[in-house]
C-alpha positions in Angstrom: -10.8 24.2 136.2 -7.5 23.4 137.7 -4.0 22.0 137.2 -1.6 19.6 138.8 2.2 20.0 138.6 5.0 17.8 139.8 8.0 19.4 138.1 9.0 23.0 138.1 11.7 25.2 136.4 13.0 26.0 139.9 12.7 23.6 142.8 11.7 23.7 145.4 9.4 26.5 144.7 10.1 29.7 146.6 7.7 30.3 149.5 6.3 33.4 147.7 5.6 31.6 144.4 2.2 32.5 143.0 1.2 28.8 142.5 1.2 28.4 146.3 -1.7 30.8 146.7 -4.0 29.1 144.2 -6.9 26.8 145.4 -7.3 25.0 142.0 -3.6 23.9 141.7 -2.2 20.7 143.2 1.6 20.7 143.7 3.5 17.5 144.4 7.2 16.5 144.4 8.4 14.9 141.1 7.0 11.5 142.0 4.4 10.8 139.4 6.2 7.8 138.0 7.1 6.3 141.3 4.1 4.1 141.7 3.6 0.4 141.3 1.7 1.0 138.1 4.4 3.4 136.8 7.2 0.9 137.4 5.1 -1.9 135.9 3.8 -0.1 132.9 6.6 2.2 131.8 8.8 -0.5 130.4 5.9 -2.0 128.5 4.9 1.4 127.0 8.5 2.1 126.0 8.9 -1.3 124.4 5.7 -0.7 122.4 7.0 2.7 121.2 10.3 1.3 120.2 8.7 -1.6 118.3 6.4 0.9 116.4 9.5 3.0 115.6 11.4 0.0 114.3 8.5 -0.9 112.1 8.3 2.7 110.8 4.9 3.3 112.3 4.1 6.6 113.8 3.7 9.2 115.1 5.9 8.6 118.1 5.3 10.5 121.4 6.9 13.9 121.5 8.7 14.4 124.8 10.1 17.9 125.8 9.6 19.0 122.2 11.7 16.2 120.7 10.2 13.9 118.1 12.2 10.6 118.1 13.7 9.7 114.7 15.3 6.2 114.2 19.0 6.4 113.4 19.5 10.0 114.3 20.4 11.6 117.7 18.3 14.5 118.8 20.0 17.9 118.5 
């Protein structure tokens, strides 16, 4: 088993961070969305989520613990 991380609470990671000593962890800079596919597909995915939201279909993706609700700003 392993993990891959591209965003951290503190960045860059300190040189003595425990993640840096693990063989089964891949660490990258926050670039996961900076690919051709990411740039091409992200707007399409977002438009699909917005269309479903406007039609009242759900559930919508939860991002950072926030469930989108039409007509209300997240608190």
